[in-house]
SETIDREN-754691 format. One record per residue (C-alpha): residue number from 1; residue in one letter; chain; x, y, z. Coordinates in Angstrom, 3 decimals. Example, Ala and Ser with C-alpha at 12.3 -4.5 7.8 and 13.67 -1.06 7.14 Angstrom:
<recs>
1_A_A_12.300_-4.500_7.800
2_S_A_13.670_-1.060_7.140
</recs>
This chain:
<recs>
1_M_A_-15.832_-29.569_-1.250
2_T_A_-17.058_-32.453_-3.561
3_E_A_-16.123_-33.483_-7.568
4_Q_A_-18.852_-31.605_-8.843
5_V_A_-17.882_-28.025_-7.215
6_L_A_-14.810_-28.554_-8.868
7_A_A_-16.011_-29.847_-12.404
8_E_A_-17.312_-26.227_-12.892
9_V_A_-14.450_-24.743_-12.412
10_E_A_-12.270_-24.252_-15.679
11_P_A_-9.481_-25.986_-15.004
12_R_A_-6.606_-23.414_-17.087
13_A_A_-7.926_-20.387_-14.885
14_L_A_-7.902_-22.950_-11.412
15_G_A_-3.928_-23.803_-12.459
16_V_A_-3.051_-19.934_-13.365
17_R_A_-4.432_-19.238_-10.020
18_L_A_-2.105_-21.852_-8.238
19_R_A_0.469_-21.015_-10.518
20_Q_A_0.281_-17.741_-9.346
21_A_A_-0.051_-18.723_-5.833
22_R_A_2.870_-20.551_-5.386
23_E_A_5.130_-18.357_-7.100
24_D_A_4.019_-15.493_-4.656
25_R_A_4.863_-17.951_-1.952
26_G_A_8.419_-18.831_-3.193
27_W_A_7.608_-22.185_-3.885
28_T_A_9.107_-24.043_-6.319
29_Q_A_7.233_-26.666_-8.398
30_D_A_9.680_-29.459_-6.970
31_Q_A_9.194_-27.935_-3.445
32_V_A_5.055_-28.159_-3.911
33_A_A_5.192_-31.552_-5.638
34_R_A_7.328_-33.278_-2.399
35_H_A_5.167_-31.511_-0.169
36_L_A_2.446_-33.098_-1.309
37_G_A_3.659_-36.034_-1.939
38_L_A_3.363_-35.952_-6.004
39_A_A_5.548_-35.773_-8.829
40_R_A_6.241_-32.810_-10.376
41_T_A_5.055_-33.253_-13.470
42_T_A_1.664_-33.560_-11.480
43_I_A_1.743_-30.204_-10.160
44_V_A_3.190_-28.737_-14.218
45_A_A_-0.081_-30.453_-15.676
46_I_A_-1.974_-28.882_-13.013
47_E_A_-0.896_-25.271_-13.029
48_K_A_-1.277_-26.242_-17.207
49_G_A_-5.108_-27.320_-16.735
50_E_A_-3.983_-30.279_-18.282
51_R_A_-4.714_-33.019_-14.885
52_R_A_-7.664_-31.804_-12.980
53_V_A_-6.611_-31.280_-8.995
54_K_A_-8.665_-33.510_-7.087
55_P_A_-10.641_-31.966_-3.494
56_G_A_-7.959_-32.737_-1.009
57_E_A_-4.924_-31.595_-3.080
58_L_A_-6.589_-28.248_-3.200
59_V_A_-7.160_-27.899_0.033
60_E_A_-3.654_-28.544_0.700
61_L_A_-2.587_-26.007_-1.885
62_A_A_-5.103_-23.391_-0.669
63_T_A_-3.464_-24.236_3.204
64_L_A_0.295_-24.028_1.307
65_Y_A_-0.325_-20.868_-0.357
66_G_A_-2.156_-18.921_2.285
67_R_A_-5.055_-18.707_0.158
68_R_A_-9.137_-18.970_0.308
69_L_A_-10.391_-21.616_-1.543
70_S_A_-13.147_-19.102_-2.530
71_A_A_-10.376_-17.070_-3.997
72_L_A_-9.001_-20.324_-5.930
73_L_A_-12.414_-21.288_-6.893
74_Q_A_-13.605_-17.891_-8.528
75_S_A_-15.010_-18.297_-11.960
76_G_A_-13.839_-15.093_-14.484
77_S_A_-11.365_-12.789_-13.622
78_P_A_-8.573_-14.017_-10.800
79_V_A_-8.439_-10.308_-9.431
80_E_A_-9.947_-9.891_-6.179
81_G_A_-11.081_-6.168_-6.312
82_F_A_-9.118_-3.527_-4.648
83_A_A_-11.982_-1.954_-3.206
84_V_A_-12.898_-5.177_-1.442
85_Q_A_-9.596_-5.234_-0.147
86_L_A_-9.063_-1.942_1.243
87_R_A_-12.701_-1.544_2.335
88_G_A_-12.126_-4.442_4.595
89_A_A_-8.989_-3.348_6.140
90_L_A_-10.534_-0.049_7.183
91_P_A_-12.695_-0.569_10.986
92_P_A_-16.330_-1.277_11.122
93_A_A_-18.333_1.778_10.368
94_T_A_-15.243_3.911_9.922
95_P_A_-16.435_7.486_8.952
96_I_A_-13.684_7.900_6.222
97_E_A_-14.593_4.650_3.719
98_S_A_-17.117_7.025_1.673
99_E_A_-14.463_9.719_1.730
100_L_A_-11.752_6.771_0.202
101_L_A_-13.664_4.770_-1.639
102_P_A_-13.363_7.069_-5.067
103_H_A_-9.174_6.980_-4.397
104_I_A_-9.498_3.097_-3.538
105_R_A_-11.269_2.912_-7.222
106_E_A_-8.576_5.024_-9.119
107_F_A_-5.841_2.938_-7.179
108_E_A_-7.478_-0.265_-8.637
109_S_A_-7.998_1.481_-12.374
110_L_A_-3.973_2.565_-12.347
111_C_A_-3.150_-0.889_-11.598
112_E_A_-5.241_-2.167_-14.390
113_D_A_-3.514_0.474_-16.561
114_Y_A_-0.588_-0.511_-15.835
115_L_A_-1.143_-4.146_-16.248
116_R_A_-3.042_-3.269_-19.840
117_L_A_-0.134_-1.739_-21.082
118_E_A_2.802_-4.140_-19.963
119_D_A_0.359_-6.451_-22.190
120_L_A_0.361_-3.780_-25.383
121_R_A_4.061_-3.874_-24.975
122_H_A_4.999_-7.712_-23.645
123_A_A_6.561_-6.111_-20.987
124_P_A_5.727_-7.329_-17.939
125_L_A_7.038_-6.208_-14.470
126_R_A_9.450_-8.302_-13.455
127_R_A_8.770_-9.964_-9.293
128_R_A_11.819_-10.523_-7.298
129_Y_A_9.669_-11.507_-4.549
130_P_A_11.115_-13.085_-1.525
131_P_A_9.281_-15.505_0.402
132_P_A_6.989_-14.131_3.694
133_Y_A_9.309_-13.196_6.776
134_E_A_7.439_-14.908_10.085
135_V_A_7.325_-12.670_12.272
136_D_A_4.338_-13.707_15.010
137_K_A_6.033_-15.318_17.606
138_V_A_9.041_-12.763_17.828
139_N_A_10.062_-9.407_19.365
140_P_A_8.472_-6.994_16.525
141_G_A_11.641_-4.631_17.009
142_H_A_13.896_-7.303_16.845
143_A_A_12.319_-8.748_13.538
144_A_A_12.306_-5.171_12.189
145_E_A_16.005_-4.735_12.290
146_D_A_16.443_-8.667_11.430
147_I_A_14.305_-7.915_8.264
148_A_A_15.295_-4.661_7.509
149_A_A_19.162_-5.417_7.367
150_E_A_18.402_-8.705_5.641
151_E_A_16.584_-7.196_2.256
152_R_A_19.097_-4.807_2.325
153_R_A_21.494_-7.125_1.859
154_R_A_19.254_-9.357_-0.688
155_L_A_18.814_-6.135_-3.021
156_G_A_22.991_-4.538_-2.363
157_L_A_21.890_-1.363_-1.072
158_G_A_24.239_-1.491_1.457
159_E_A_24.195_0.607_4.987
160_G_A_24.028_3.989_3.017
161_P_A_20.576_6.687_1.961
162_L_A_18.092_5.285_-0.034
163_W_A_17.142_8.418_-2.128
164_N_A_15.766_6.460_-5.136
165_L_A_13.409_4.090_-2.743
166_R_A_10.570_4.215_-5.221
167_D_A_12.850_3.157_-7.992
168_V_A_14.373_0.229_-6.295
169_L_A_11.058_-1.067_-5.083
170_E_A_9.235_-1.080_-8.288
171_G_A_12.856_-2.042_-10.130
172_E_A_14.236_-4.163_-7.758
173_V_A_11.070_-6.081_-6.228
174_G_A_8.682_-5.518_-8.950
175_I_A_5.672_-3.498_-6.668
176_R_A_3.542_-0.576_-8.040
177_I_A_3.659_2.767_-6.344
178_F_A_1.679_5.580_-7.183
179_L_A_1.035_8.548_-5.646
180_L_A_-2.856_9.530_-4.946
181_Q_A_-4.193_12.498_-3.747
182_L_A_-5.416_11.102_-0.497
183_P_A_-7.614_12.379_2.445
184_S_A_-4.637_14.210_4.497
185_K_A_-5.147_11.623_7.475
186_V_A_-4.606_8.616_5.185
187_A_A_-0.621_7.931_4.875
188_G_A_-0.801_5.241_2.055
189_M_A_-2.896_2.196_1.135
190_Y_A_-1.213_-1.200_0.162
191_A_A_-3.355_-4.039_-1.565
192_F_A_-2.515_-7.111_-3.426
193_S_A_-3.884_-9.421_-6.486
194_E_A_-2.351_-11.894_-8.397
195_P_A_-2.008_-10.578_-11.704
196_F_A_-1.174_-6.914_-10.172
197_G_A_1.032_-7.983_-7.647
198_G_A_1.952_-5.563_-4.602
199_C_A_0.575_-2.479_-4.966
200_I_A_0.991_1.001_-3.076
201_A_A_-0.621_4.180_-3.151
202_L_A_1.060_7.079_-0.949
203_N_A_-0.488_10.662_-0.116
204_L_A_0.882_13.238_-2.882
205_D_A_-0.208_15.779_-0.505
206_H_A_2.338_14.713_1.922
207_A_A_5.896_15.544_2.485
208_S_A_8.367_13.828_0.621
209_E_A_10.116_12.513_3.884
210_R_A_6.975_11.638_5.527
211_R_A_6.176_9.696_1.899
212_R_A_9.581_7.705_2.203
213_H_A_8.336_6.839_5.571
214_T_A_4.963_5.503_4.508
215_L_A_6.574_3.422_1.463
216_A_A_9.130_1.560_3.737
217_H_A_6.256_0.748_6.491
218_E_A_4.020_-0.628_4.225
219_Y_A_7.051_-2.628_2.464
220_G_A_7.361_-3.725_5.869
221_H_A_3.784_-5.245_5.834
222_F_A_4.191_-6.550_1.825
223_L_A_7.355_-8.675_3.186
224_T_A_5.160_-10.482_6.216
225_A_A_1.560_-10.180_5.552
226_R_A_1.459_-10.054_1.212
227_F_A_-2.143_-10.892_1.646
228_R_A_-3.273_-8.803_4.256
229_S_A_-4.460_-5.113_2.808
230_E_A_-3.546_-2.086_4.803
231_V_A_-5.249_1.691_4.859
232_L_A_-2.545_3.587_6.764
233_E_A_-4.420_6.203_8.956
234_Q_A_-2.841_8.765_10.732
235_D_A_-3.200_8.022_14.945
236_R_A_-5.805_5.166_14.066
237_Y_A_-5.002_2.800_16.960
238_Q_A_-5.184_3.819_20.625
239_R_A_-2.662_0.096_21.166
240_K_A_-0.894_-0.806_18.051
241_P_A_-1.164_-4.526_17.584
242_H_A_1.910_-6.886_16.779
243_H_A_2.179_-6.315_13.273
244_E_A_1.842_-2.472_13.306
245_W_A_4.735_-2.022_15.437
246_F_A_6.643_-4.248_13.090
247_A_A_6.211_-2.209_10.338
248_E_A_7.180_0.641_12.379
249_G_A_10.094_-0.328_13.315
250_F_A_10.978_-1.949_9.773
251_G_A_10.176_1.423_7.987
252_R_A_13.139_2.962_10.238
253_A_A_15.281_0.253_9.834
254_F_A_15.413_-0.212_6.520
255_L_A_15.640_4.107_5.642
256_M_A_17.698_4.307_8.796
257_P_A_20.287_1.069_8.995
258_A_A_21.724_0.853_11.998
259_A_A_25.312_0.085_11.029
260_G_A_25.247_3.489_8.885
261_V_A_23.357_5.577_11.001
262_R_A_26.207_4.498_14.005
263_R_A_29.178_5.061_11.189
264_R_A_27.834_8.134_10.428
265_F_A_27.168_9.722_13.335
266_L_A_30.918_8.491_15.169
267_D_A_32.481_10.206_12.559
268_L_A_30.503_13.251_13.465
269_H_A_31.318_12.705_16.997
270_R_A_35.054_12.302_16.201
271_E_A_34.900_15.182_14.104
272_R_A_33.341_17.699_16.947
273_Q_A_35.508_16.315_19.912
274_G_A_33.613_18.306_21.932
275_G_A_30.097_16.597_21.064
276_V_A_27.553_16.566_18.117
277_T_A_25.841_19.548_17.786
278_R_A_21.683_20.441_16.506
279_G_A_23.053_21.102_13.185
280_D_A_25.206_18.164_12.886
281_L_A_21.402_15.892_13.633
282_C_A_19.805_18.307_10.942
283_R_A_22.527_17.228_8.416
284_L_A_22.605_13.772_9.318
285_A_A_19.181_13.691_8.627
286_H_A_19.427_15.417_5.489
287_Y_A_21.686_12.765_4.557
288_F_A_19.406_9.616_4.843
289_A_A_16.157_11.816_3.294
290_V_A_14.718_11.481_6.594
291_S_A_12.647_14.043_8.892
292_V_A_14.921_15.702_11.695
293_E_A_12.075_14.357_14.276
294_A_A_12.462_10.728_12.569
295_M_A_16.644_10.785_12.797
296_I_A_16.814_11.551_16.460
297_R_A_14.239_9.038_17.412
298_R_A_16.400_6.600_15.587
299_L_A_19.338_8.228_17.435
300_E_A_17.676_7.266_20.967
301_E_A_16.414_3.802_20.060
302_L_A_20.018_3.105_18.960
303_T_A_21.379_4.899_22.494
304_L_A_23.513_7.056_20.210
305_V_A_21.724_10.170_22.178
306_P_A_19.953_10.126_25.531
307_S_A_16.335_9.119_25.548
308_G_A_13.732_11.756_25.020
309_L_A_16.198_13.829_23.495
310_W_A_13.509_14.774_20.706
311_D_A_10.846_16.169_23.165
312_R_A_13.847_18.057_25.314
313_L_A_14.140_19.582_21.971
314_R_A_11.221_20.565_20.943
315_H_A_10.367_22.033_24.485
316_E_A_13.374_24.469_24.286
317_G_A_11.649_25.916_21.169
318_F_A_14.385_23.981_18.509
319_R_A_13.300_25.517_15.456
320_V_A_14.006_22.418_12.402
321_R_A_13.144_24.724_9.590
322_E_A_15.017_27.483_10.461
323_A_A_17.973_25.819_11.269
324_Q_A_17.841_24.008_8.226
325_Q_A_17.578_27.069_6.121
326_I_A_20.819_28.565_8.044
327_L_A_22.448_25.217_6.787
328_G_A_21.221_25.453_3.373
329_L_A_19.633_22.024_3.809
330_D_A_15.878_23.367_2.876
331_A_A_16.208_22.724_-1.074
332_A_A_13.001_21.124_-1.868
333_M_A_13.425_17.618_-3.009
334_P_A_13.113_17.063_-6.799
335_A_A_9.002_16.796_-7.546
336_E_A_7.849_13.115_-7.637
337_Q_A_5.702_12.410_-9.976
338_P_A_2.262_10.794_-9.191
339_L_A_2.467_7.857_-12.503
340_P_A_5.853_5.655_-12.012
341_M_A_8.335_6.688_-15.046
342_R_A_7.803_2.970_-16.348
343_Y_A_4.088_3.178_-16.535
344_V_A_4.469_6.720_-18.416
345_T_A_7.778_5.211_-20.782
346_L_A_5.138_2.134_-21.667
347_A_A_2.157_4.101_-22.434
348_L_A_4.307_6.592_-25.243
349_E_A_5.609_3.618_-26.810
350_S_A_2.369_2.427_-27.355
351_W_A_1.056_5.151_-28.485
352_Q_A_3.714_4.918_-30.622
353_A_A_2.981_1.749_-31.936
354_G_A_-0.191_2.538_-32.699
355_D_A_-1.763_0.520_-30.384
356_L_A_-3.611_3.954_-28.427
357_S_A_-5.220_6.971_-29.740
358_E_A_-4.025_10.039_-28.422
359_G_A_-7.529_10.064_-26.511
360_Q_A_-6.524_6.819_-24.609
361_L_A_-3.303_8.102_-23.951
362_S_A_-4.565_11.110_-22.140
363_Q_A_-6.706_8.784_-20.034
364_I_A_-4.076_6.283_-19.172
365_L_A_-1.681_8.943_-18.162
366_R_A_-4.241_11.294_-16.445
367_M_A_-3.761_14.602_-18.110
368_S_A_-5.490_16.452_-20.605
369_R_A_-5.286_16.074_-24.419
370_L_A_-3.450_19.491_-24.653
371_A_A_-1.001_18.142_-21.874
372_A_A_-0.360_14.781_-23.948
373_R_A_0.221_17.304_-27.347
374_G_A_2.715_18.937_-25.035
375_L_A_4.471_16.036_-23.999
376_L_A_4.355_14.101_-27.097
377_D_A_5.833_17.318_-28.743
378_S_A_8.580_17.645_-25.920
379_L_A_9.396_14.170_-27.253
380_N_A_11.194_15.484_-30.266
381_P_A_12.436_19.197_-29.767
382_S_A_14.386_18.911_-33.513
383_G_A_11.282_17.777_-35.174
384_H_A_14.141_14.894_-37.051
385_E_A_11.941_12.360_-36.528
386_E_A_9.208_12.093_-40.067
387_D_A_6.169_10.828_-37.715
388_G_A_7.151_13.809_-34.975
389_S_A_8.594_11.929_-32.390
390_M_A_11.843_10.054_-31.492
391_D_A_11.224_6.326_-31.258
392_L_A_11.154_5.298_-27.517
393_G_A_10.245_1.802_-28.100
394_A_A_13.149_0.667_-31.018
395_P_A_15.507_-1.906_-30.184
396_L_A_19.104_-0.970_-29.577
397_V_A_21.704_-2.010_-32.426
398_G_A_22.407_-5.916_-31.208
399_S_A_20.785_-5.725_-27.874
400_S_A_19.497_-8.773_-29.035
401_G_A_22.266_-10.807_-29.554
402_G_A_23.665_-13.453_-27.188
403_G_A_26.114_-10.830_-25.881
404_T_A_23.886_-8.689_-23.656
405_A_A_23.886_-9.375_-19.886
406_Q_A_20.884_-10.036_-18.215
407_R_A_20.267_-10.213_-14.194
</recs>
């Protein structure tokens, strides 16, 4: 790489890409400066575009941040299109590519709209990303257990069920999560770009328990291979690679933490004295908001029940749905909305502030104008506000004072 190549790159745009790459990796400016043998003020100047980076420095930074030079040096917007990333994640000449491409484009469009709403409301999604975990040289099962336990500690989640996993990962980590109507064999998609951060799409048509497992699975990829996009297809691998074994194990361990499951199971065992029943297994699965199969396989993994128990029960004709109905556990979970609640709130605030027309609001919310009008009317059932809607964006009295706690 020559000085001439760098001279053609706008320094501020390159500085933004370098800053975002550093923050995504979890490095501080001091750490980068020490690694390169430079002063911190030099890193600050490079990221502000006030000092041109030298070719050798850029190569070192690209290696440190796990980025390609071409991605750092590209002109215009720093976004690498999701279509490129996700198509690259599919097997060569896959027959599902043409079927999936419109959904990939919609996924990217939703992320762009989300970022636009944040710009309009001056409310960027706060990222609390940990540095990527290293799993390449360790047993994937052991790594899955350790990292799941560490993430639960980091996020203050304890050892109980995660009924609100989607809200946790958006609010506490800063991941954008959408539900899309994907082809049936596709469980989800994951992609990362500098301005959007981590983004996950889940199959709207799958059962809620399955979506939660897919979400935990994709979060495992985010934690360990942040810049490697993923299209999660059912039965895609004849022989699962290392990173897939890890993601599968992480999903189970994150949703069903070993200590929490063991404690709950042993409590049931002591209550029964004669041993845990099939009904107890159904209740345990319901408590952790997972499928009965997932729970039994987790119990097998933790050696709390005999290996092969699930296969034996299925062979004996155990009917899970019927058992859940008898136990009163078949009530449907509240329907999840395709769009994040924060996304919808920012859209409504932008409309109220006059930044979006009603037509633009309906487009962003992916609903008809009639449905959008109904939503707006529902915000003011009493009709007290002069403009016909309550002000969702109005600051609370005193909320800007010094006494407000900040996290």
